[in-house]
C-alpha positions, -999 to 999 in steps of 0.1 A, spaced: 79 -106 -467 87 -93 -432 105 -63 -446 76 -55 -469 52 -56 -440 75 -34 -419 75 -9 -447 37 -9 -447 32 -28 -479 6 -54 -486 20 -89 -494 0 -112 -516 7 -149 -523 -16 -159 -553 -40 -187 -545 -30 -186 -508 -39 -151 -494 -26 -117 -484 -10 -101 -454 -12 -65 -443 -6 -45 -412 -36 -33 -391 -34 -4 -367 -50 -10 -332 -55 22 -312 -49 23 -275 -77 10 -253 -86 2 -217 -83 -35 -210 -87 -57 -179 -60 -77 -160 -77 -112 -158 -58 -120 -125 -65 -89 -105 -95 -75 -124 -80 -40 -125 -82 -18 -156 -50 -14 -175 -41 8 -206 -33 -13 -236 -9 8 -258 -15 13 -295 2 -11 -318 4 -26 -353 -5 -62 -359 -2 -85 -390 -35 -95 -406 -41 -124 -429 -69 -127 -454 -73 -161 -471 -74 -162 -509 -103 -176 -529 -84 -208 -538 -75 -216 -502 -110 -209 -490 -125 -232 -517 -101 -260 -508 -108 -258 -471 -145 -256 -478 -145 -287 -500 -125 -305 -473 -149 -295 -446 -179 -305 -468 -162 -339 -474 -156 -343 -437 -192 -335 -429 -205 -360 -455 -181 -388 -444 -163 -389 -478 -127 -377 -472 -102 -379 -500 -76 -406 -492 -47 -383 -501 -53 -362 -471 -42 -390 -449 -70 -388 -424 -71 -414 -396 -101 -436 -399 -111 -430 -362 -113 -393 -365 -102 -362 -384 -81 -350 -355 -54 -376 -361 -37 -370 -394 -14 -398 -407 20 -392 -423 30 -407 -457 63 -425 -458 
């Protein structure tokens, strides 16, 4: 997967999503400590786009969370959704 992205190819995992490389031109940024302007060089960064199946599953989980009806198989802690349980 990494080699394909380095070669500039798009990588798709069906049902999960796709990865591609985006170009970011150079720009003027700001050093948060000193406040001085700095030049940020151009670079290439990986970009992920979620597939439709992944989006649908996450949306249904978020909807269930909002409605207070979470599927038991997700292993959600009864106190809150931020404490996932592990199955033995």
